[in-house]
VMD Tcl script that draws the C-alpha trace (Angstrom):
set ca {
  {194.59 221.19 -195.37}
  {192.27 221.55 -192.43}
  {188.73 222.88 -192.79}
  {187.60 225.27 -190.06}
  {183.93 225.03 -188.94}
  {181.89 226.28 -186.06}
  {179.90 223.72 -184.19}
  {176.21 223.80 -184.08}
  {176.09 221.37 -181.25}
  {178.49 219.45 -178.88}
  {180.75 216.86 -180.71}
  {182.43 214.19 -178.66}
  {186.12 214.71 -178.72}
  {185.88 217.69 -180.72}
  {184.16 220.50 -179.00}
  {181.00 222.29 -177.61}
  {178.16 224.31 -179.47}
  {179.74 227.61 -180.69}
  {183.31 226.33 -180.76}
  {185.24 227.13 -183.85}
  {187.53 223.95 -184.81}
  {189.62 222.57 -187.43}
  {188.81 219.15 -188.88}
  {189.79 216.96 -191.89}
  {188.04 218.14 -195.22}
  {186.38 214.85 -195.44}
  {184.92 214.70 -192.21}
  {183.37 218.15 -192.65}
  {182.19 217.62 -196.23}
  {180.58 213.93 -195.46}
  {179.44 214.39 -191.97}
  {179.46 217.77 -190.07}
  {178.07 219.89 -192.90}
  {175.39 217.57 -194.33}
  {174.05 216.67 -190.92}
  {173.88 220.29 -190.04}
  {176.08 219.83 -187.09}
  {178.46 222.59 -188.16}
  {178.86 225.53 -190.51}
  {182.03 226.56 -192.11}
  {183.69 229.11 -190.09}
  {183.32 232.17 -192.35}
  {182.77 235.72 -190.95}
  {179.24 235.70 -192.10}
  {178.46 232.21 -190.60}
  {179.94 233.37 -187.43}
  {177.72 236.32 -187.24}
  {174.60 234.31 -188.23}
  {175.48 231.84 -185.41}
  {175.49 234.75 -182.80}
  {172.04 235.77 -183.93}
  {170.76 232.20 -183.69}
  {172.46 231.15 -180.68}
  {169.68 231.42 -178.12}
  {167.33 229.50 -180.32}
  {169.93 226.93 -180.89}
  {170.44 226.45 -177.34}
  {166.71 226.18 -176.60}
  {166.28 223.68 -179.46}
  {169.26 221.63 -178.14}
  {167.85 221.56 -174.61}
  {164.56 220.19 -175.90}
  {166.30 217.59 -177.82}
  {168.35 216.52 -174.65}
  {165.38 216.29 -172.62}
  {163.45 213.92 -175.17}
  {166.93 211.89 -175.39}
  {167.01 211.58 -171.50}
  {163.35 210.17 -171.60}
  {164.23 207.69 -174.14}
  {167.45 206.56 -172.44}
  {165.53 205.63 -169.40}
  {163.42 203.38 -171.72}
  {166.62 201.55 -173.03}
  {168.52 201.50 -169.87}
  {169.57 197.94 -169.01}
  {168.13 196.63 -172.17}
  {169.37 193.31 -173.47}
  {168.96 192.41 -177.14}
  {169.72 189.01 -178.71}
  {171.35 188.70 -182.07}
  {171.38 185.09 -183.50}
  {174.12 184.25 -185.91}
  {176.03 181.20 -187.36}
  {179.38 180.56 -185.65}
  {181.89 177.72 -185.37}
  {182.31 175.56 -182.19}
  {184.96 178.04 -181.09}
  {182.53 180.96 -181.05}
  {184.00 182.80 -184.16}
  {180.99 184.21 -186.41}
  {180.61 183.48 -189.96}
  {180.60 187.13 -190.78}
  {180.22 189.93 -188.06}
  {177.85 192.23 -186.18}
  {177.95 195.73 -187.32}
  {176.44 198.94 -185.96}
  {173.73 198.71 -188.40}
  {172.62 195.28 -187.21}
  {172.67 196.49 -183.55}
  {170.44 199.39 -184.35}
  {168.10 197.06 -186.45}
  {167.96 194.53 -183.44}
  {166.96 197.47 -181.19}
  {164.51 198.97 -183.23}
  {162.89 195.55 -183.56}
  {162.71 194.86 -180.05}
  {161.64 198.31 -178.95}
  {159.77 201.32 -180.42}
  {163.09 203.08 -181.11}
  {164.15 204.41 -184.40}
  {168.22 204.09 -183.91}
  {170.46 204.81 -186.75}
  {173.92 203.19 -187.08}
  {175.56 206.65 -186.34}
  {174.05 206.28 -182.77}
  {175.86 202.92 -182.01}
  {179.27 203.68 -180.51}
  {180.98 200.45 -182.00}
  {184.83 200.69 -182.45}
  {184.95 197.72 -184.66}
  {182.45 194.86 -185.75}
  {181.91 192.18 -183.16}
  {183.14 188.79 -184.63}
  {182.58 186.35 -181.79}
  {179.32 185.10 -179.80}
  {178.98 186.51 -176.31}
  {177.75 189.34 -174.14}
  {178.86 192.91 -175.22}
  {178.21 196.21 -173.70}
  {177.50 198.86 -176.21}
  {176.82 202.55 -175.82}
  {174.13 204.19 -177.65}
  {174.29 208.07 -178.23}
  {170.76 209.52 -178.49}
  {172.11 213.06 -177.95}
  {175.59 214.54 -177.97}
  {175.18 214.85 -174.20}
  {172.98 211.68 -173.50}
  {174.43 208.04 -173.75}
  {172.89 204.86 -172.46}
  {174.56 201.47 -172.30}
  {172.70 198.42 -173.50}
  {173.79 194.72 -173.75}
  {174.00 192.84 -176.93}
  {173.87 188.97 -176.68}
  {175.18 187.21 -179.66}
  {174.44 183.59 -179.75}
  {173.88 180.67 -182.22}
  {170.46 179.83 -181.04}
  {167.91 181.31 -178.61}
  {168.67 178.45 -176.17}
  {172.18 179.47 -176.06}
  {171.17 183.27 -175.83}
  {169.34 182.22 -172.56}
  {172.39 180.30 -171.32}
  {174.69 183.22 -172.12}
  {172.28 185.81 -170.37}
  {172.25 183.32 -167.28}
  {175.89 182.75 -167.13}
  {177.20 186.13 -168.48}
  {179.64 184.47 -170.92}
  {179.75 182.93 -174.28}
  {178.95 179.28 -174.86}
  {181.98 177.80 -176.56}
  {182.87 174.09 -177.66}
  {184.31 173.03 -174.22}
  {181.59 174.85 -172.15}
  {178.90 173.55 -174.55}
  {180.00 170.04 -173.95}
  {180.09 170.70 -170.21}
  {176.76 171.96 -170.22}
  {175.50 169.06 -172.29}
  {176.98 166.62 -169.89}
  {175.36 168.35 -166.96}
  {172.14 168.22 -168.57}
  {172.54 164.61 -169.38}
  {173.47 163.87 -165.71}
  {170.37 165.78 -164.62}
  {168.22 163.89 -166.99}
  {169.69 160.51 -165.73}
  {169.01 161.69 -162.13}
  {165.48 162.42 -162.95}
  {165.00 159.14 -164.61}
  {166.31 157.18 -161.77}
  {164.18 159.09 -159.39}
  {161.20 158.22 -161.49}
  {162.26 154.78 -161.54}
  {162.57 154.60 -157.88}
  {159.08 156.01 -157.51}
  {157.60 153.81 -159.93}
  {159.30 150.66 -158.08}
  {157.91 151.90 -154.84}
  {154.56 152.26 -156.28}
  {154.74 148.72 -157.81}
  {155.99 147.22 -154.47}
  {153.14 148.94 -152.59}
  {150.56 147.52 -155.19}
  {151.97 144.21 -154.73}
  {152.00 144.50 -151.10}
  {148.33 145.58 -151.06}
  {147.58 142.55 -153.21}
  {149.27 140.15 -151.19}
  {147.52 141.51 -148.24}
  {144.16 141.14 -149.79}
  {145.04 137.46 -150.75}
  {146.03 136.98 -147.22}
  {142.69 138.45 -145.79}
  {140.63 136.35 -148.15}
  {142.51 133.11 -147.30}
  {141.97 134.02 -143.64}
  {138.33 134.70 -144.01}
  {137.88 131.52 -146.01}
  {139.86 129.51 -142.98}
  {137.60 131.05 -140.59}
  {134.55 130.23 -142.57}
  {135.55 126.64 -142.74}
  {136.50 126.39 -139.22}
  {132.86 127.89 -138.22}
  {131.13 125.33 -140.74}
  {133.11 122.47 -139.06}
  {132.23 123.56 -135.63}
  {128.66 124.09 -136.62}
  {128.66 120.18 -138.14}
  {130.07 118.98 -134.88}
  {127.50 120.66 -132.80}
  {124.78 119.53 -135.03}
  {126.04 115.84 -135.02}
  {126.19 116.03 -130.86}
  {122.63 117.36 -130.93}
  {121.41 114.48 -133.09}
  {123.31 111.83 -130.67}
  {121.63 113.38 -127.57}
  {118.18 113.40 -129.28}
  {118.76 109.45 -130.05}
  {119.73 108.52 -126.60}
  {116.79 110.39 -124.78}
  {113.67 108.25 -123.78}
  {110.66 108.49 -125.89}
  {107.36 109.36 -124.15}
  {105.36 106.49 -125.05}
  {107.87 103.88 -123.92}
  {108.00 105.62 -120.54}
  {104.16 105.19 -120.30}
  {104.21 101.46 -121.24}
  {106.87 100.95 -118.32}
  {104.61 102.59 -116.02}
  {101.66 100.41 -116.82}
  {103.62 97.20 -116.52}
  {104.45 98.23 -112.91}
  {100.95 98.89 -111.94}
  {99.96 95.33 -113.01}
}
mol new
graphics top color blue
foreach p $ca { graphics top sphere $p radius 0.5 }
foreach p [lrange $ca 0 end-1] q [lrange $ca 1 end] { graphics top cylinder $p $q radius 0.2 }
display resetview
């Protein structure tokens, strides 16, 4: 048999504040009543609600305003959750609403509860998942949950927008290997160019030294010839005394 309650705030898919609705007994007993979200729809409670309606609406407006402020801080938030998973991306376990609330609280100054996380079922694979957070019955904000096997994979998934599974992981590793090979070749070519330039410089220095030595020898040889020629010219020239004796002989 259904339980009739009067709602003290808006409940999604159920009704607005002040609505009298029928719900399952367990839902009323375990959630609506203990969370002060509703009262049993008795004659006295309905009368009490009417006397408190203005105050309830004012309090609700304040909570909504605060929730809107918090929503701006969470808007476009991405939270990474690291879990063990198979090569095909299936988690060894799952990520539940409680895990998401704890991850958001750790990454921000929020104090979310699992009841604020709109998750129809636990997440069981790695990947990128949009998740709604209900900060107030009338205020929701969408965040992104990035489930990966490591921080490096989380960065790749955030960049590509999709899960890193076995085939894609192999492809990424191949691309990284090819990139590393290209970089190694570039470094090798650069080193070869530097070595060739060094050898060229050394050869040029040796050549210049040889040419300098050759020029020096040539200059020395030329100087030696000039000196020898000067000595020959000196020997052939008449001495002053001999010339004087010849003049005396002519005088006699």
